[in-house]
N, C-alpha and C positions, 0 to 999 in steps of 0.2 A: 448756794445749795451744795450738797455733797452728791456728785453725779458719777455713776459707774458706767463706763463705756465698754460693752462686751464686743469683741472684735475690733479692739482699738488700734490694731496694727494695720488695718486694711485701707483701701483706696479712700473711703469716706471716714473710717473710724479715727485715723490719725489726725486729719484736718479738724474733725469735730473736737477732739481732745484739746488741740491748741486753741481753737476758737472759744470754747467754753471756759478754759482756764484764763484766757485773755479777757473774758468778761466777768472775772471775779469769782468763778465757781471753783470748788475743791473737787479735783477730778482724779479718778483712778481708772487706768486702762487694763483690760484683761484680754489675753490672746494666747493661743497655742501654736501660732505660726502655720495653721493648716493651709491657708491660701498660698503661702510661700512654697510649702511642700508640694502642693498639687501643681502649681505652675512649673516647678522644676521637674516633676515627674512627667509632665506632658511635653517637655521640651520647649515650652513657651519662653518668651523673653520679655523683661522689662526694658524700657528705653534707657534706664540708668540704674545703677545699683542703689539700694535703699538700706541704710543702717538698721541694725536690730533695735528693738524697743529701748533697751538700756541706753544705747548710744543716742537714739533720737531724743529721749528724755533729757539727757545731759546737754545736747545741742540746744534744745528748746529752753532749758533753764539758763544757759549761758547767754542766749539771745534776749529772753524776755524777763528773766527773774522768777518765772512761775515754776513751781515744782509739781510734777505729776507723779502719782504713785503707780506702781506696776505690779501685776500678778501674772505669772506665766503658768498656764495649766489648762486642762481640758474641762470644759463646762459640762460634759457628759458625766464627769466624776462627781458624785454628790458630796463626797468629803471635801473636794476642792472648792466647789461652789459654796458649801456651808462656811468654810473658812473665810472666803472672800466676803460674804454678806455679814458675817459676825465681826470681822476685822474692819470693815468699812461699810457700815449700815447706810445705804444711800437714800436720799430724798427722791431721786429719779434714777432709773436704769435705762440706758439706750442700748437696744439689742440689734447689733449688726452681725452677731456671731454665727453666721451661716455660710455654707458653701454657696458662693454667689453667682454661679454660671449656669444659665439654661443649657447651652450646648454641652458643657461638661456633664451635666446630669443625664444627658441622652447618649453618652459616649459608649456605655456598655453596662452590663449587670453590676459590676463592682462599683462603678461610679454612681449608678443609680442608687444602689444600696447605701453607699456612704452619704449621699445627699439626703436620702430619706431619714436615715438613722440620726445623722448629725443635726439636721435642721429641726426636726420635730422633737428629738430628745433634748436639745439645748433649750428650746422654747418651753417645753414641759418643766425642766428643772428650774428655769428662771421664774416661772409662775409659782412653783412650789416654794422656792426660796423667798420670794416676796411675801407670800401668804404666811410663811412660818416665822420669818425674822423681821420684816419691815412692812406690815400690812397696809400702811398709808403711802407706801412708795408708789410713784407714778411710773408705769412701764411705757416706754416709747419704742415701738417696734417698727423697723423699716420693712414695709411690705413693698408691693410692686403694682404698677398699673397693669402689668401682664396678668394679674389675677382675673381681670374683667374679660380678657379676650377682645374681640371686635364685634360686639352685638350690633344689630341693625336698628337700635334705638339709642337715645342719648344715655351716656354713662353718668349716673348720679354720684354724689359724693358719699360712697359707702353704703347708703341705705336707699330703699325704694318703697314708696307707698303703693299698695296693691288693692284694687277693688275686685271682688270676685263673688258673683251670685248675691249681690246686694250687701255684702259685708266688706270691710276694709281692715287692713293691718299694715304694719311697717316691718320690713324684712331686710336682711343683708342683701345687697344687690347680687343678682345671679352672676356666677363666675364660671369661666371656661378657659382653662389655661392651655398654653401651647407647648409646655415642656414639663418634665417632672419637677424641676426646680420651682416653677411657678405653681405647680400643684401643692408642693410643700408649703408655699406661702399662703395658699388658700386654707390649708389645714391649720397653719399657725393662727390665722384669723378666727377659725372655728374654735380652736382651743381657747384662745383669749376671750371670745364671746361667752363660751360656756362658763369659764371660771370667773369672769366678770359678774355674771348673774349669780353664780354659786357663792362667791366670796366677797362680792361688793368691791372688786378691784377698781383701780383707776388706770385706764389704758388709752393711749393714742396710737393708732395704726396709720402709718404714713404710706399711702399708695404712690410710690415714687416711680417716675419715668426714668429712662436712661440718662445718665449724668455725663457731662463732658467738661473738659478743662482740667487745670492743674494748679494755677496760681490763685492764692487767696490773700486776704489782708495780712495773715500771719507769716506766709512764706514768700511774699513778693520779693523777688530778686535775692532770695536765699535758697539756692538749689539744695543745700544740705538738709532742708526741712521739707522738700517735696515729698509727696506721696507716690505710691506706685503709679506707673503709666504703662499699662499693657496695650499691645497693639495686635496681638494674635486674634484668631477668630473664636477662641474659647473664653478668654478672660478680658479681652479688650472691648470697650463699648464702641458703638459704630462710628461716631464722629471722631473720637480720638484715633481710631484705626484708620479712617480715611485720610486724616491729616498726615499720619506717619507714612502711609502708602504713597501719598502725593510727594512727600519730601524725599522718598527713596526712589522716585521715578517708576513706581509700580502702579499698574492700573487699579483704580478703586473697585473693590469687589462688591458688586450689588447682586444679591441673590434674587433670582426670579425677575419679575417685571419691575420691581422697585417701588410699587405703589403702597407698600406696607407703611401705615401711618401710626405714629406714637407721639406721646407727650414727652418733651425733653426739658432739661434744666441745667444751668450752669452750676458747677460745684460750689460757687459762692452762695447760690440760692439754697442749695442743700443745707449748708451750715446755718443760714438764717432760718430756714423752716424748722430745723431741729431745735435751734435755740428758742424760737417763738413757742414751739410746742412744749418744751421743757418748762419754760418760765410762765406758761399759762395752762396749768394742768386742768383736766376735767374733774367733774364731781365723782365721788365714790359711786361705784356701780354703773359707770358710764364707759362704754366703748366708743370713743370719738374717732372718726375716720376722716382724713383729709386726702384729697388727690393732689399729690405733690409734683407739679410740673408747671412750666410757664408758657410754653409754646408747643404747637403740634407741627410736625414735618413728616413728609414721606421720605423714604430712603433716597428716592431720586432728588427730592428737594435738597437734602444734605449733600449728596454727591455733586450736584450742579453748583452749589455754593462753594464747596471746597475747590472744585475745578476753577471757578472764576477767580478765587483768591490766589490759588496756586499759580494760575496763568499770569496773574499780575506780578508775581515774583519770578517769572521766567521759567516755571517748572514744567510747562506743557503737559498738563494732567490729562490722562485718559480714563475712561470708565468702561469696565467689563461687566456684562450681565451673565452670571453663572447659574447653573441649575440649582434650584432651591430644594434642599433636602428637608427643610422644616415643614411641619404640618401647620400651615397658616394661610389665611386669605391674603392675596397680594393686591387686590383692589377691594375696598370696603368702606362703609360709612364709619366715621369716627368723630364723635362730638362729646367729649367728657367735660363735666363741670369741674371747676377748680377755684372756688371762691373763699373757702374757709381760711386758708393761710393768708390770702390777701386782706381779709377782714381783720386778721390778727396783726397786720402791719408789713407783710412782705412787699418789697419794692423790687420787682424782677430785674435781673441783669439779662437782657435779651441778646439773642445771637446776631450781633451786628457784624459788618465787614471788619471793623476794628478788632472785635473779639477774635474772629477767625485769624486775622493777621497776627495778633499777639500770640495765639496758640502756635501758628506756624513758626514764629520767631523762636519760641522755646524749643520746639521739636528740631528745627534746623541746627541748633547748637549741638545736638546729639546725633546728627545724621550718620556719622561714621559708625555708630553702634547698632544701627538697624540691621536686623537679620531677616531678609525678605523670605527665607524659607519657612518662617513661622506664620506668614499671613494666612496660609491655607492648611495649617497643621491639623485642624479638627473639622474641616469642611465636610468630610464624608460621614461624620458622626452626628451632625446637627439634626 
């Protein structure tokens, strides 16, 4: 298929581009380097330098023989997105092109406005472009399990059947976000559902949990093909951040009591889930929702597992409980369904001691580049 990856420079976008091209698809990546700019503005750091998209595409071609197309520009600009869809009419479009950080979205008015304008504006333009230029195209949007919040009932896979006063109907599962970023993801889903009904679109919305890891089948032992690996508290995901803190001899930063529970998945499973979704599209007029994670852990679970592995390497890992500035329940019921992708063929890569050890071994190679001052750079704004 011809697959357009929006946000193809990001932590997940770049590995997705390599993976799908490695499986025989024709791929174009689109980005405006927004994430790189925001990370730099916030004084956050990546664990290692990442080449720009042109360099990455050259490196991937030299390694694999696969050629990726590139377009650099802002998807809020209708003229740009029109040129992209006309020049490369896709069979599927994968939408990663959003400001990805919950803490950043709560940083201040400017950051909130950027998140709201960018995330909803790009989603709206993608929907309009698909309708106008490629109405049979399958939209795959990366949502988040954070849309659901932590309700005191089981979280169904996107939809819930309700009986009320003797009548029944099927609705989108009620959602209650904990940040503006997650609120924009809820609004994305509502936009997609409205236009799916209006224009008979084909949409898959992937409610993804926090992702961890770095190495995939495409970049194994090839650091020049690695994706970003942030470890600050604005753009770094929790397990990645804990491992870098442990490697640096810095206490693991657990906010509040640490009972916050979420669904997590290995980056390899993200790639598989996206590929399975793309290669098994829904029917016209269907908004298909999958809960994309493989295991649930509390923050304390993750911290204790990182401490155990770190201690086995002689790192003497400590854990600090800090005041939690986030509006969230720290002890709660959490039982989400996640069967759809397994039924499509997902075979999970679970968080074993060996997986943690492998992640430590990668991070320790770059230990001299860790800047401990960035671990709490955004804590007061979460």
